[in-house]
N, C-alpha and C positions, 0 to 999 in steps of 0.2 A: 642781514648780515651773514657773512660767512663765519662759520664756527670751525676752528681748527679741530681736527680729530686726533685723538691720542689713544693708543692701545697698548696692551701688554703682549707684544709679539716677541718671539725669540728670533735671533739671527737665522737659525735653522729654518724656521717657518717662512721667513722672508726669502731666503736664498733658494730653498728647495721648492718654493711656490712658483718660481718662474718656469714656464713651460718651454719645451723645445731646446733644452740646454745640453750640451755635451758634458757628460759626467766627469770625464778626465779634466776638461777645462775648468769646471766648477771646483773640483777637488784641488787643482793646482792653485787657483785663485784664493781659496780658503787658506791653504798652506802659506802661500806667498804673503798674504795680507795678515797672517797670524790671527785669524778670526776664531773665536770660541763660539761654537754653534749654540751654546747654552746662554749666551748673553741675552738679557732682557733689554729690549731696545729703549724702554723708558727709564732704565737705570744706568746705562753705560755712559762713559765720558763722551764728549764731543768728538774726540779723535777716534774712538772705537766706532761710534755711529758713522763717522765719515768713511772708515775702512769698509763697513758693510755697504754703504752707498756706492763706493768705488767698485766693489765686487759686483753689485747688481748692474752697474753700468757696463761692466766688461764681460758679463756672462755670454752675451751674443757677440760674435766677431763682427766687425764692420770694416768697410773699406775707407781708407783715407786717401783722398786724391790731392794732388799737388795743384796749388793755385798759381797760375802764370799771369 
């Protein structure tokens, strides 16, 4: 069986651990999503955890194409 992993990571550790990120984009996302870099991910609320997940998903720009 698969065993879920849990760790005591800070939001900062997770966000700054992503390589190849534009620092201005990262800073704007942190500000826009009102993320406290000291949050401990195993202690935050579901909403705070989701904001960090959204930030991680948006760190790298991506192209959205129109479906016809």
